[in-house]
Structure formats: structure tokens, C-alpha cells
C-alpha positions in Angstrom: 36.0 -26.1 17.0 39.1 -27.3 15.1 39.1 -29.5 12.1 40.5 -32.4 14.1 37.3 -32.5 16.2 35.1 -34.2 13.6 32.4 -36.5 14.6 33.2 -40.1 14.3 37.0 -39.7 14.2 37.4 -42.3 16.8 34.5 -44.6 15.8 35.4 -48.2 16.1 35.1 -50.3 12.9 34.3 -53.9 13.9 35.2 -56.4 11.3 32.8 -59.0 12.7 29.1 -59.0 11.9 26.7 -58.1 14.7 26.0 -61.8 15.3 29.7 -62.4 15.6 30.2 -59.6 18.1 27.4 -60.8 20.3 28.8 -64.3 20.2 32.2 -63.1 21.3 30.6 -61.0 24.1 28.5 -63.9 25.2 31.5 -66.3 25.3 33.6 -63.7 27.3 30.8 -63.3 29.9 30.3 -67.0 30.2 34.0 -67.5 30.7 34.0 -64.9 33.5 31.1 -66.7 35.2 33.1 -69.9 35.3 36.3 -68.2 36.2 34.3 -66.7 39.2 33.5 -70.2 40.4 37.2 -71.1 40.3 38.3 -67.9 42.1 35.7 -68.3 44.8 37.0 -71.8 45.5 40.7 -71.0 45.4 41.4 -67.4 46.4 40.6 -65.5 49.6 39.1 -62.6 47.6 35.9 -63.8 46.1 34.8 -62.9 42.6 31.1 -63.2 43.2 29.3 -60.1 44.4 28.2 -60.2 48.1 24.8 -59.1 47.0 24.4 -62.1 44.8 24.4 -64.4 47.9 21.8 -62.1 49.4 19.6 -62.5 46.3 19.9 -66.2 46.1 19.2 -66.6 49.9 16.1 -64.5 49.5 15.0 -66.5 46.5 15.4 -69.7 48.6 13.1 -68.2 51.2 10.5 -67.3 48.6 10.7 -70.8 47.1 9.9 -72.0 50.7 6.9 -69.8 50.8 8.4 -67.3 53.3 9.4 -63.7 53.0 12.6 -62.7 51.2 13.2 -60.1 54.0 14.1 -62.9 56.3 17.5 -62.6 54.7 19.3 -59.8 56.5 20.4 -56.9 54.2 17.9 -57.8 51.5 16.9 -54.2 50.5 15.2 -54.9 47.2 11.8 -55.7 45.6 10.6 -59.2 46.1 10.2 -59.4 42.4 14.0 -59.9 42.1 13.9 -62.8 44.5 11.0 -64.2 42.6 12.9 -64.0 39.3 15.7 -66.0 40.9 13.6 -68.8 42.4 14.3 -71.2 39.4 18.0 -71.1 40.6 17.0 -73.1 43.7 16.4 -76.1 41.4 18.7 -75.2 38.5 21.8 -74.3 40.4 23.5 -71.3 42.0 24.7 -70.0 38.6 21.2 -69.4 37.3 21.0 -65.8 38.4 24.4 -65.0 36.9 23.3 -66.3 33.5 20.1 -64.4 33.8 22.0 -61.1 34.4 24.4 -61.9 31.6 21.4 -62.5 29.3 20.0 -59.1 30.4 23.4 -57.5 29.7 23.3 -58.8 26.1 19.7 -57.8 25.7 20.7 -54.3 26.8 23.3 -54.3 24.0 20.7 -55.4 21.5 18.4 -52.5 22.6 21.3 -50.1 22.2 21.9 -51.3 18.7 18.2 -50.9 17.8 18.1 -47.4 19.4 21.2 -46.3 17.5 19.5 -47.4 14.3 16.4 -45.4 15.2 18.6 -42.4 15.9 19.8 -42.4 12.3 23.0 -44.5 12.2 23.7 -47.1 9.6 24.0 -50.8 10.7 27.8 -50.8 10.7 28.0 -47.6 12.7 25.4 -48.8 15.2 27.4 -52.0 15.7 30.6 -50.0 16.2 29.0 -47.9 19.0 27.5 -51.0 20.6 31.0 -52.3 21.1 31.4 -49.8 23.9 28.9 -51.8 25.9 29.3 -55.3 24.5 33.1 -55.5 25.0 33.2 -53.1 28.0 35.0 -54.9 30.9 32.8 -53.1 33.5 29.4 -54.5 32.3 31.1 -57.8 31.7 32.4 -58.0 35.3 29.3 -56.6 37.0 26.8 -59.0 35.4 29.1 -62.1 35.6 29.7 -61.3 39.3 26.0 -61.6 39.9 24.9 -57.9 40.1 21.3 -57.2 39.0 21.9 -53.7 37.5 21.9 -55.1 34.0 18.2 -56.0 34.5 17.4 -52.4 35.3 19.5 -51.2 32.3 17.4 -53.5 30.1 14.1 -52.0 31.4 15.3 -48.4 31.0 16.6 -49.0 27.4 13.4 -50.9 26.6 11.3 -48.0 27.7 13.3 -45.5 25.7 13.2 -47.8 22.6 9.5 -48.0 22.7 9.1 -44.3 23.2 11.3 -43.7 20.2 9.0 -46.1 18.3 5.9 -44.3 19.4 4.6 -47.2 21.5 3.7 -45.1 24.6 1.6 -47.7 26.3 4.3 -50.4 26.2 6.9 -47.9 27.3 4.8 -46.9 30.3 4.5 -50.5 31.5 8.2 -51.2 31.2 9.0 -47.8 32.8 6.7 -48.8 35.8 8.7 -52.0 36.2 12.0 -50.1 36.0 11.0 -47.7 38.8 9.8 -50.6 40.8 13.1 -52.4 40.5 15.3 -49.3 41.2 14.1 -45.9 42.3 16.5 -43.8 40.3 14.6 -44.0 36.9 11.7 -42.1 38.6 13.7 -38.9 37.8 13.0 -39.5 34.1 9.3 -38.9 34.5 9.6 -35.1 34.0 11.6 -35.2 30.8 9.5 -38.0 29.4 6.4 -36.0 30.1 7.8 -32.9 28.5 9.1 -34.9 25.6 5.6 -36.4 24.9 3.9 -32.9 25.0 2.4 -31.8 21.7 4.3 -29.0 19.9 7.6 -30.0 21.4 9.4 -29.9 18.1 9.3 -26.1 17.8 12.9 -25.0 17.0 14.9 -22.2 18.5 15.6 -21.0 22.0 13.2 -18.1 21.6 10.3 -20.7 21.3 11.4 -22.4 24.4 11.6 -19.1 26.3 8.1 -18.0 25.2 6.8 -21.5 26.1 7.9 -21.4 29.6 7.8 -17.6 30.3 4.7 -16.4 28.5 2.4 -19.3 27.8 -0.8 -19.3 29.8 -1.3 -21.8 32.5 -4.5 -23.0 30.8 -2.7 -23.7 27.5 0.0 -25.6 29.3 -2.6 -27.7 31.1 -4.3 -28.5 27.8 -1.0 -29.8 26.5 -0.4 -31.8 29.7 -3.8 -33.5 29.1 -2.7 -34.8 25.7 -3.5 -38.4 25.1 0.1 -39.6 25.0 1.0 -38.0 28.2 -2.1 -39.2 30.0 -1.6 -42.8 28.7 2.1 -42.8 29.8 1.5 -41.4 33.3 -1.6 -43.5 33.9 -0.1 -46.9 32.8 3.3 -46.2 34.4 1.7 -45.3 37.7 -0.8 -48.2 37.5 2.1 -50.7 36.9 4.2 -49.3 39.7 1.4 -49.1 42.2 -0.1 -52.5 41.2 3.3 -54.1 41.9 3.9 -52.2 45.1 0.5 -52.7 46.7 0.5 -56.3 45.6 3.8 -57.0 47.4 2.6 -54.9 50.3 -0.4 -57.1 50.6 1.7 -60.2 50.6 4.7 -59.1 52.8 3.4 -56.1 54.8 5.2 -53.0 56.0 8.6 -54.6 55.6 8.2 -54.4 51.9 7.9 -50.5 52.0 10.6 -50.3 54.5 13.3 -52.3 52.8 12.4 -51.6 49.1 11.8 -47.8 49.2 12.1 -46.1 52.6 15.5 -47.5 53.4 17.0 -46.0 50.2 15.3 -42.6 50.8 16.6 -42.3 54.4 19.8 -44.3 53.8 23.0 -42.7 55.3 25.8 -45.0 54.4 28.8 -44.1 56.6 31.1 -46.7 54.9 33.6 -45.3 52.4 32.3 -44.8 48.9 32.7 -42.3 46.1 30.0 -39.9 47.3 31.1 -36.4 48.3 28.8 -36.7 51.3 30.0 -39.9 52.9 32.5 -38.2 55.3 30.0 -35.7 56.5 27.5 -38.4 57.1 30.2 -40.5 58.8 31.1 -37.7 61.2 27.5 -36.8 62.0 26.3 -40.4 62.3 25.3 -40.0 66.0 24.3 -36.3 65.7 20.7 -35.1 65.8 21.6 -33.4 62.4 22.3 -36.7 60.7 18.8 -37.2 59.3 18.2 -33.6 58.1 21.7 -33.5 56.5 20.9 -36.7 54.7 17.7 -35.3 53.3 19.3 -32.0 52.4 21.9 -33.9 50.3 19.1 -34.4 47.7 18.8 -30.7 47.1 21.7 -30.3 44.6 20.4 -33.3 42.7 16.8 -31.9 42.5 18.0 -28.5 41.3 20.3 -29.9 38.6 17.8 -32.5 37.4 15.1 -29.9 37.0 17.4 -27.6 35.0 18.5 -30.5 32.7 14.9 -31.6 32.2 13.8 -28.1 31.0 16.9 -27.7 28.8 17.2 -31.0 27.1 13.9 -32.8 27.1 13.5 -32.7 23.3 16.5 -35.1 23.1 15.1 -37.6 25.6 18.1 -40.1 25.4 20.6 -37.3 26.0 18.5 -35.9 28.8 18.2 -39.3 30.5 22.0 -39.8 30.2 22.5 -36.4 32.0 19.9 -37.2 34.6 21.5 -40.5 35.5 25.1 -39.1 35.5 24.0 -36.2 37.8 22.0 -38.6 40.0 25.0 -40.9 40.5 27.6 -38.2 40.8 25.7 -36.2 43.5 24.1 -39.2 45.3 24.5 -39.8 49.0 25.9 -43.3 48.2 28.0 -44.0 45.1 29.8 -47.2 44.3 31.4 -48.6 41.1 28.3 -50.5 40.1 26.3 -47.3 40.0 28.4 -46.2 37.0 26.6 -48.8 35.0 23.4 -46.8 35.2 24.7 -44.1 32.9 27.3 -46.2 31.0 24.4 -48.1 29.4 23.2 -44.8 27.9 26.6 -43.5 26.8 26.8 -45.3 23.4 23.6 -43.6 22.4 25.2 -40.2 23.2 28.6 -40.8 21.6 27.6 -40.4 17.9 26.5 -36.8 18.5 29.6 -35.8 20.5 31.9 -33.8 18.2 35.1 -34.5 20.0 38.6 -35.5 18.8 39.7 -39.0 19.9 42.6 -37.4 21.7 40.3 -35.4 23.9 38.0 -38.3 24.5 40.9 -40.5 25.5 42.3 -37.9 27.9 38.9 -37.6 29.6 38.6 -41.4 29.9 42.1 -41.6 31.4 41.2 -38.8 33.8 38.1 -40.7 34.9 40.1 -43.9 35.6 42.8 -41.8 37.3 40.1 -40.4 39.7 39.0 -43.9 40.6 42.6 -45.0 41.2 43.2 -41.9 43.4 40.2 -43.0 45.5 41.0 -46.7 45.6 44.6 -46.2 47.0 43.5 -44.8 50.4 40.4 -47.1 50.3 42.6 -50.1 50.0 44.8 -49.0 53.0 41.7 -48.5 55.1 40.1 -51.8 54.2 43.1 -54.2 54.1 45.6 -52.5 56.4 43.1 -51.0 58.9 44.5 -47.5 58.9 42.4 -44.5 59.3 42.3 -42.8 55.8 38.8 -41.5 55.9 40.0 -37.9 55.3 42.1 -38.9 52.3 39.2 -41.0 50.9 36.9 -38.0 51.2 39.4 -35.7 49.5 39.9 -38.1 46.7 36.1 -38.4 46.3 36.0 -34.6 46.0 38.6 -34.8 43.2 36.5 -37.5 41.5 33.5 -35.3 41.8 35.3 -32.5 40.0 36.5 -34.9 37.3 32.9 -36.2 36.6 31.6 -32.6 36.5 34.3 -31.6 34.1 33.6 -34.6 31.9 29.9 -33.8 31.8 30.6 -30.2 30.9 32.8 -31.4 28.0 30.1 -33.8 26.8 27.5 -31.1 26.9 29.6 -28.5 25.2 30.6 -30.9 22.3 27.1 -32.4 21.9 25.2 -31.6 18.7 21.4 -31.6 19.1 20.4 -31.6 15.5 19.4 -34.9 13.9 22.2 -37.2 12.6 20.4 -38.1 9.3 21.8 -35.2 7.3 25.3 -35.6 8.4 25.4 -39.3 7.8 24.8 -38.7 4.1 28.4 -37.5 3.7 30.0 -40.3 5.8 
């Protein structure tokens, strides 16, 4: 690795104090919320996310004592509709401000996690900028998308694990899985991370652990108090919420909150490499088996990443989320937020020149632009460009895989504390 690829060569140096940065980020998001009101009233293309109207309609049904699933296309936990019920009295912007608040809370948790990972206050503030002033989280939360709420829960669980507060982390993690299914993939790396004796250094130790350790010894480690507390409380939280809502809303809760996403075969155009296959086989008897088989690459890659990187839990969860989104059956722009909220935690340990990092970022945006061109022609001009959209999606898949390989190959696993002494 060349001398130009020193860590922190492209670290931003904010001149504002953390309070000032958060104030700027808040004002920018509030401005976008009110701009959205103006655009919705004056332009044919609305700023507000379509799903936000689904959320608010479901909240209105809940406020009336009825089921949120009376609202067509509501495929979420009733807890989300319950959280938005104050908006029935306080106004339609309540939910957007709630999501903006979660967006900023996620940034605060990022800052705290960076401090826990060995960065100084100024450095932690600098890396937090990649979320605080990132246009994508700003737009997503101000448009009324609820993904910032899940990002808060995920970061909160990781923060408490880093602090050693396993019980609190388990409860928050249970809420996170209840809100969105994808954090369930973290359960294996979290469990492995909490196992006693995980700090043994060297690849030889890892090889002996998984190849030669007796099953009984492994079971003893699995029965460690921290592991049992986390699994028990996370499971109890998840099932308490799930069975509580099942008791209140019946089978439609399971169907719309969980089963729909497990068996979902979205034939509309999206970034997923599988969408064209699912589109062509929509009426085929092979449609359902193909949809289930699409999970196989995810499972294999997630298992491999868990065993290889569980010691660095934050990095492992970042890889998990990136792989899950990249190889998912459905992939839209808002899904990128799931791993972007973890990226600032990974960046300090990526020894990469700013030129290379900028090139990868430009490549990522270019891949999206390549996909958006035929998607625009399909959606606004009505021309059949499904094949071109699929090919562009494959190119974007290769770009994402290449970026992940670059991040992994330039990532340093050793603690930051010693290196920061010479900064």
C-alpha cells in the first residue's frame, strides 16, 4: 500500500462545534419538510413519499379504534401506525418531524459510537458529517420515510453492546427486528461477538476454534450469561410485540408484517438483479420456488461474513446490511440508508486514498444513473425498457460488489487507539 493511502487523508475537518453542526443539519431538514409542502401543492411530481400517506391513513384508522390494515398496501407493524397517531390531532407533518428527529438521533449515536471506537471528539464529529449533511438521509426522512427510525434502533443496539449493556441492547434489538426484518441477520454475529474468549488473536486461533474445538466446549460458551441474556430478552421483546399485535389484529398482522416480505415477488422495476427473472416468471409455477431460492446467495454470504468478522461487530453488521441489500429480491434507493447509517463507523479504519474513495463514490452514483435512464423512459414515456433496466441492475450489482471488496481489502481490524496517538 502506497504512502498516499494513509488513513484519514480525506477526513473532513468541520469548523463548527458539534452543536453547530447538528443545528445546521436540523435546519436543513426542516427546510426540506416545508419545501415538500410547497412542491406537493404546486408541482405534478410530489415530494412526499407515497408510503407516508399510507402510514398516516393507517394511523387515522388506529385513532378511530380500527385496524391499520384497512389501509390498502399497509405492510408494516401496527407499532408504526401507533407512533403516528398524534399526527391525527397535531397535523400531517408530525410524522415527518418524528422521522427527522430519529435521523438526528441516529447521527448522535454515530458520534457516540465513534468516540467509543477510539476517535477524538473532533474526528468523531468529522465522520458524523457523512450522515448529518448527507443529502440522501436528509431527503428520505423529510419525505416521510420511516427508515431513520430503524437506523436509530440498530445504532442504539450497537451502542449499548459496545458499552457492555447487553440487556438494554437486547430489548432495542428486539424492537428493531419487529420494525424491519433485515436486522435479524445480525443475531449470529452478535451472538458470536458476545461469546467468551472471542478476543483471541490470530487466524490460527480462529481455525482451531471452529475446526477442532469440541461441541461440548462450544455449547458451554454459548451458554454464557451475556449470550443467554441477549437471546432471551431480544426474543421475548420480539415475540411479546408480535403476539400482542396478533391478539389485537389477528392473522392479517402476520400476513402483512412478516409473511408478505418473505414471499414478496416485486415484478416492478427496481435495482435487484432478480427483478427481471421474477417479472418473466410471474405467472409460472416456478415463481414461488425461484423467489425463495433467491435467498440462498444472501444466506451463504452472510454466514461467511459472520464467521470471518464477528469480532468487529460494527464492521460485520455493515457488511451484513450491504450484502443483504445488494442481493435482495427487492432493492430501492431507500434501502441504501440501511447500510449508509453504518458507513461512518467503518470509514475511520479504511486505509484508502481520497482519490480512490472519490472514484468509488463516483462509480456508485454512475451505476444509479445508468439504471435511472431506462427506468425514466419506462415510467414516464411508457416504453418497454425492462431488459435495459435489468442489464443496468447487473452493472450496479458488480459496482456494489467491487466497492465492498475494496472496503474489505483496505480495512484495518486492529484498534484505532494506538494509531491515533500520532495524529
